[in-house]
SENU-795279 format. One record per residue: residue number from 1; residue in one letter; x, y, z of N, C-alpha, C, CB in turn. Coordinates in steps of 0.02 Angstrom, whole numbers, plus 50000, padded with zeros to 5 digits. Glycine has a CB too. Example, Ala and Ser with C-alpha at 12.3 -4.5 7.8 and 13.67 -1.06 7.14 Angstrom:
nr  rest  n.c1  n.c2  n.c3  ca.c1  ca.c2  ca.c3  c.c1  c.c2  c.c3  cb.c1  cb.c2  cb.c3
1  a  50660  49716  50390  50615  49775  50390  50660  49835  50390  50565  49776  50452;
2  s  50642  49888  50354  50684  49947  50357  50645  50002  50394  50704  49970  50286;
***
This chain:
nr  rest  n.c1  n.c2  n.c3  ca.c1  ca.c2  ca.c3  c.c1  c.c2  c.c3  cb.c1  cb.c2  cb.c3
1  x  50041  49952  49996  50004  50001  49991  50052  50064  50002  49946  49992  50037;
2  x  50101  50049  50034  50144  50114  50029  50179  50123  49978  50187  50121  50076;
3  x  50180  50077  49949  50227  50089  49873  50174  50117  49836  50263  50013  49827;
4  x  50109  50120  49814  50065  50130  49785  50071  50208  49797  50009  50090  49802;
5  x  50062  50237  49873  50060  50299  49878  50106  50339  49858  50050  50311  49926;
6  x  50174  50288  49865  50225  50329  49842  50235  50339  49756  50288  50300  49874;
7  x  50225  50282  49722  50213  50291  49650  50156  50346  49635  50193  50222  49620;
8  x  50104  50366  49662  50060  50408  49651  50090  50466  49664  50005  50397  49683;
9  x  50118  50491  49717  50155  50544  49733  50199  50557  49679  50189  50535  49794;
10  x  50248  50518  49671  50302  50530  49614  50268  50553  49546  50346  50458  49599;
11  x  50216  50503  49521  50177  50518  49461  50143  50584  49472  50124  50462  49446;
12  x  50121  50606  49525  50093  50672  49534  50143  50742  49541  50053  50665  49595;
13  x  50195  50713  49558  50267  50772  49561  50275  50771  49496  50349  50749  49605;
14  x  50293  50716  49445  50328  50735  49375  50273  50760  49351  50362  50678  49325;
15  x  50213  50741  49350  50158  50786  49304  50149  50866  49312  50084  50759  49320;
16  x  50178  50887  49380  50160  50946  49418  50223  50984  49378  50158  50939  49512;
17  x  50278  50948  49378  50345  50970  49353  50322  50985  49276  50412  50909  49364;
18  x  50306  50940  49241  50304  50938  49171  50242  51007  49161  50281  50849  49139;
19  x  50188  51027  49192  50147  51067  49182  50177  51137  49197  50094  51049  49216;
20  x  50224  51154  49259  50273  51202  49258  50293  51225  49213  50315  51191  49279;
21  x  50341  51163  49175  50410  51183  49121  50355  51198  49054  50485  51099  49102;
22  x  50294  51175  49048  50253  51191  48988  50238  51280  49003  50173  51135  48986;
23  x  50217  51288  49056  50195  51347  49060  50247  51399  49053  50162  51352  49115;
24  x  50300  51387  49082  50368  51427  49072  50385  51440  48983  50437  51375  49111;
25  x  50380  51386  48947  50391  51390  48886  50350  51445  48853  50383  51329  48860;
26  x  50277  51422  48874  50222  51455  48834  50215  51544  48859  50144  51406  48853;
27  x  50236  51539  48940  50237  51610  48944  50299  51663  48920  50226  51618  49010;
28  x  50351  51622  48892  50407  51652  48869  50385  51677  48800  50469  51604  48868;
29  x  50363  51619  48760  50338  51633  48697  50281  51682  48695  50320  51572  48667;
30  x  50243  51694  48734  50194  51739  48738  50231  51805  48740  50149  51727  48797;
31  x  50261  51817  48788  50304  51876  48811  50343  51902  48730  50370  51843  48882;
32  x  50375  51857  48723  50391  51872  48649  50370  51889  48601  50406  51845  48626;
33  x  50318  51858  48582  50265  51879  48526  50227  51953  48552  50201  51811  48517;
34  x  50229  51961  48612  50200  52028  48618  50264  52092  48608  50162  52031  48697;
35  x  50321  52066  48618  50364  52102  48620  50376  52119  48554  50409  52079  48654;
36  x  50376  52076  48512  50374  52085  48428  50326  52128  48413  50359  52020  48384;
37  x  50263  52121  48430  50192  52160  48409  50205  52225  48427  50121  52136  48446;
38  x  50236  52239  48487  50247  52309  48515  50310  52334  48487  50251  52312  48594;
39  x  50342  52301  48450  50415  52320  48417  50463  52344  48488  50406  52398  48350;
40  x  50445  52309  48530  50495  52308  48588  50551  52283  48571  50476  52273  48645;
41  x  50594  52293  48537  50652  52270  48517  50708  52230  48589  50684  52341  48478;
42  x  50719  52270  48639  50759  52261  48680  50720  52217  48710  50784  52313  48712;
43  x  50656  52208  48723  50629  52155  48769  50617  52093  48725  50559  52178  48807;
44  x  50615  52098  48658  50619  52034  48610  50687  52015  48603  50590  52046  48537;
45  x  50740  52041  48615  50806  52027  48626  50814  51982  48692  50843  52093  48630;
46  x  50793  52007  48739  50813  51994  48804  50772  51913  48805  50786  52062  48865;
47  x  50722  51894  48764  50677  51829  48770  50715  51782  48710  50582  51845  48751;
48  x  50784  51798  48699  50780  51750  48620  50870  51745  48630  50739  51806  48520;
49  x  50888  51681  48603  50956  51666  48612  50995  51721  48565  50971  51585  48591;
50  x  51057  51724  48586  51106  51781  48551  51104  51767  48482  51186  51781  48574;
51  x  51109  51711  48451  51101  51694  48391  51037  51711  48345  51109  51636  48397;
52  x  50990  51732  48380  50923  51761  48373  50941  51827  48340  50881  51768  48445;
53  x  50983  51888  48386  50978  51963  48381  51006  51982  48320  51012  52000  48437;
54  x  51039  51946  48266  51058  51977  48206  50987  51976  48161  51124  51934  48171;
55  x  50945  51928  48169  50875  51922  48146  50838  51979  48165  50841  51864  48173;
56  x  50835  51984  48214  50775  52034  48261  50808  52101  48233  50776  52028  48368;
57  x  50880  52115  48240  50902  52177  48203  50878  52200  48135  50966  52172  48196;
58  x  50880  52141  48102  50846  52158  48026  50781  52165  48024  50857  52106  47973;
59  x  50726  52130  48074  50677  52153  48061  50654  52216  48097  50643  52108  48063;
60  x  50696  52253  48155  50672  52325  48165  50709  52353  48126  50675  52358  48230;
61  x  50749  52357  48075  50776  52395  48034  50729  52397  47951  50852  52366  48034;
62  x  50688  52327  47961  50648  52340  47905  50584  52355  47924  50648  52289  47861;
63  x  50575  52387  47994  50518  52424  48019  50465  52364  48018  50497  52493  47970;
64  x  50468  52295  48029  50421  52258  48035  50379  52269  48074  50435  52212  48042;
65  x  50309  52241  48057  50251  52236  48101  50221  52304  48098  50270  52215  48176;
66  x  50239  52359  48036  50215  52413  48055  50191  52423  47975  50268  52466  48095;
67  x  50119  52470  47994  50080  52477  47936  50104  52538  47884  50008  52489  47961;
68  x  50074  52548  47833  50107  52606  47807  50105  52672  47827  50094  52609  47755;
69  x  50054  52678  47869  50051  52734  47910  50092  52741  47963  49995  52739  47932;
70  x  50129  52695  47994  50176  52679  48054  50150  52648  48095  50203  52728  48087;
71  x  50086  52630  48103  50043  52604  48167  50057  52543  48164  49964  52612  48169;
72  x  50063  52512  48221  50094  52427  48222  50032  52390  48211  50133  52395  48304;
73  x  50027  52338  48178  49977  52289  48175  49983  52241  48213  49969  52264  48122;
74  x  49930  52235  48259  49914  52173  48297  49877  52124  48275  49887  52185  48349;
75  x  49896  52064  48291  49844  52012  48267  49824  51981  48330  49871  51955  48212;
76  x  49782  51926  48334  49759  51895  48380  49783  51825  48372  49692  51905  48383;
77  x  49797  51784  48434  49834  51712  48418  49819  51678  48490  49929  51718  48397;
78  x  49811  51629  48478  49814  51581  48538  49876  51519  48559  49749  51543  48529;
79  x  49905  51501  48604  49945  51463  48603  49909  51387  48618  49995  51489  48647;
80  x  49930  51342  48584  49893  51273  48574  49926  51238  48628  49901  51233  48497;
81  x  49901  51247  48677  49958  51202  48744  49960  51125  48728  49920  51205  48841;
82  x  49907  51096  48712  49912  51036  48696  49969  51014  48636  49845  51022  48680;
83  x  49999  51071  48605  50045  51047  48555  50118  51066  48577  50027  51076  48484;
84  x  50111  51095  48640  50181  51114  48680  50213  51044  48686  50169  51153  48763;
85  x  50295  51034  48670  50330  50999  48679  50395  51019  48708  50328  50973  48633;
86  x  50412  50970  48748  50486  50991  48791  50536  50910  48786  50462  51017  48900;
87  x  50577  50918  48768  50630  50867  48764  50689  50896  48788  50641  50840  48695;
88  x  50693  50887  48851  50758  50902  48880  50769  50990  48877  50820  50856  48834;
89  x  50807  51015  48855  50840  51073  48848  50796  51106  48782  50922  51059  48837;
90  x  50751  51085  48746  50738  51128  48689  50651  51108  48699  50786  51105  48604;
91  x  50627  51154  48679  50555  51129  48675  50533  51182  48599  50501  51149  48765;
92  x  50465  51153  48616  50433  51192  48541  50350  51205  48557  50441  51131  48457;
93  x  50327  51274  48551  50257  51310  48563  50230  51327  48499  50259  51376  48607;
94  x  50175  51304  48483  50129  51313  48438  50086  51361  48433  50102  51271  48436;
95  x  50064  51412  48410  50009  51461  48414  49981  51450  48354  50027  51535  48426;
96  x  49915  51473  48358  49859  51492  48304  49845  51553  48294  49800  51467  48316;
97  x  49844  51579  48234  49828  51662  48226  49759  51659  48208  49874  51709  48163;
98  x  49725  51712  48209  49651  51736  48191  49635  51710  48111  49645  51831  48197;
99  x  49686  51693  48068  49676  51652  48006  49673  51601  48002  49707  51656  47968;
100  x  49690  51552  48058  49703  51493  48067  49764  51462  48029  49649  51464  48057;
101  x  49836  51505  48041  49887  51493  48034  49918  51465  48084  49909  51535  48016;
102  x  49963  51412  48097  49993  51398  48149  50071  51421  48138  49980  51327  48165;
103  x  50092  51428  48179  50162  51448  48202  50202  51401  48240  50160  51505  48241;
104  x  50249  51378  48227  50307  51351  48289  50350  51375  48328  50348  51318  48272;
105  x  50371  51388  48374  50414  51434  48410  50462  51393  48434  50382  51473  48464;
106  x  50539  51398  48415  50564  51345  48454  50612  51395  48524  50619  51285  48394;
107  x  50612  51333  48570  50638  51375  48627  50703  51331  48652  50577  51388  48690;
108  x  50750  51355  48686  50833  51317  48699  50814  51333  48783  50930  51370  48653;
109  x  50840  51297  48839  50862  51329  48892  50928  51335  48891  50844  51304  48946;
110  x  50957  51385  48913  51002  51430  48935  51006  51455  49004  50996  51477  48900;
111  x  51074  51417  49025  51075  51446  49099  51016  51428  49143  51079  51523  49097;
112  x  50981  51388  49139  50914  51383  49158  50868  51425  49151  50911  51373  49208;
113  x  50852  51467  49093  50806  51510  49071  50789  51492  48987  50835  51586  49084;
114  x  50727  51481  48977  50701  51473  48920  50699  51528  48869  50647  51454  48932;
115  x  50745  51516  48814  50750  51571  48756  50718  51551  48702  50820  51588  48733;
116  x  50692  51598  48668  50662  51578  48596  50722  51576  48551  50604  51634  48566;
117  x  50724  51532  48510  50771  51539  48459  50745  51550  48389  50811  51483  48459;
118  x  50748  51609  48379  50714  51644  48329  50772  51653  48278  50679  51713  48357;
119  x  50779  51604  48248  50839  51612  48185  50798  51570  48139  50931  51577  48200;
120  x  50826  51582  48066  50797  51547  48013  50850  51484  47998  50785  51599  47947;
121  x  50811  51424  48014  50859  51369  48009  50893  51358  47931  50818  51303  48033;
122  x  50961  51351  47929  50993  51327  47881  51023  51410  47850  50941  51273  47831;
123  x  51006  51467  47872  51018  51529  47841  51084  51551  47872  50960  51581  47852;
124  x  51113  51533  47920  51169  51545  47964  51162  51625  47987  51242  51527  47922;
125  x  51230  51667  47977  51241  51721  48007  51192  51759  47972  51311  51744  48007;
126  x  51158  51794  47997  51123  51855  47956  51143  51916  47938  51076  51873  47982;
127  x  51199  51936  47961  51245  51995  47933  51286  51968  47870  51300  52025  47994;
128  x  51312  51894  47877  51338  51862  47811  51304  51856  47760  51355  51805  47816;
129  x  51233  51837  47768  51178  51818  47721  51165  51877  47675  51110  51797  47759;
130  x  51167  51957  47729  51145  52003  47701  51211  52021  47673  51107  52048  47741;
131  x  51269  52029  47673  51321  52035  47618  51320  51994  47554  51382  52022  47646;
132  x  51308  51940  47554  51299  51892  47506  51234  51916  47459  51289  51820  47542;
133  x  51178  51929  47495  51131  51966  47441  51150  52029  47410  51067  51982  47470;
134  x  51192  52082  47448  51229  52136  47424  51259  52117  47374  51271  52165  47466;
135  x  51313  52079  47389  51365  52060  47319  51311  52035  47271  51435  51989  47333;
136  x  51278  51985  47271  51231  51959  47216  51197  52011  47188  51180  51910  47237;
137  x  51160  52055  47222  51121  52133  47184  51184  52168  47142  51088  52204  47257;
138  x  51243  52174  47176  51295  52206  47136  51303  52185  47064  51358  52195  47169;
139  x  51302  52103  47088  51329  52072  47025  51262  52076  46958  51354  51981  47049;
140  x  51210  52068  46973  51143  52080  46941  51163  52155  46917  51070  52071  46997;
141  x  51173  52199  46961  51178  52258  46928  51230  52268  46867  51192  52302  46977;
142  x  51294  52230  46872  51332  52243  46829  51307  52203  46755  51397  52226  46859;
143  x  51287  52138  46777  51255  52099  46721  51198  52140  46678  51222  52033  46754;
144  x  51156  52179  46718  51118  52239  46687  51150  52291  46628  51103  52283  46746;
145  x  51205  52314  46660  51241  52365  46624  51281  52342  46575  51280  52403  46665;
146  x  51284  52267  46570  51327  52231  46532  51276  52214  46450  51353  52156  46585;
147  x  51217  52194  46488  51172  52204  46439  51150  52252  46404  51136  52188  46452;
148  x  51139  52313  46436  51123  52376  46407  51174  52395  46371  51106  52426  46451;
149  x  51253  52385  46359  51298  52409  46330  51307  52356  46258  51357  52418  46383;
150  x  51278  52292  46276  51277  52244  46211  51237  52248  46169  51270  52185  46218;
151  x  51170  52280  46201  51116  52296  46174  51123  52374  46123  51067  52298  46237;
152  x  51153  52413  46152  51183  52470  46099  51216  52467  46045  51221  52506  46121;
153  x  51253  52410  46079  51322  52390  46021  51271  52362  45959  51394  52310  46055;
154  x  51220  52308  45978  51185  52279  45925  51143  52328  45889  51146  52224  45949;
155  x  51101  52380  45927  51077  52415  45892  51111  52477  45831  51043  52432  45937;
156  x  51189  52487  45864  51227  52520  45820  51242  52481  45754  51285  52538  45854;
157  x  51250  52417  45753  51271  52371  45712  51214  52366  45675  51296  52311  45740;
158  x  51161  52352  45687  51078  52367  45636  51085  52410  45608  51007  52382  45664;
159  x  51098  52476  45622  51117  52555  45595  51146  52554  45543  51161  52598  45635;
160  x  51217  52521  45566  51270  52523  45507  51247  52475  45453  51348  52500  45532;
161  x  51213  52424  45460  51187  52375  45407  51138  52399  45369  51161  52315  45433;
162  x  51106  52449  45391  51062  52502  45338  51088  52532  45290  51034  52556  45364;
***
């Protein structure tokens, strides 16, 4: 009988611990989304991994979340608690917005604190990607200039042939 009570107490303790952890990651995610919506970039950075800061800086520079008149566009969402998953030091929290779109936020535990991993998987360092895109744009501009020059030369040749 004592063994059953001990097992029940252990099960209850683990369940409460899991619920508490779920609430922590969901609360962090909720605060992060609110910080984005309010364009509180310092708060958003405080809730994210250091690797996320470059992407947040890019969003800030792009005036993310503002309408054409400068107002912040707010949207409704809910956290789908039944889809929250914690696996050791990583977690996912799923939200559903007013248009029935699901978004999944990845979180990692860093020094005992849950932080949102707001990076683009596979994109690498945002500054490096920005530089590569700028280099590509420069190459495309050079190609456009070369095509314009070639077009002028062909036009001149066509005029000479007449």
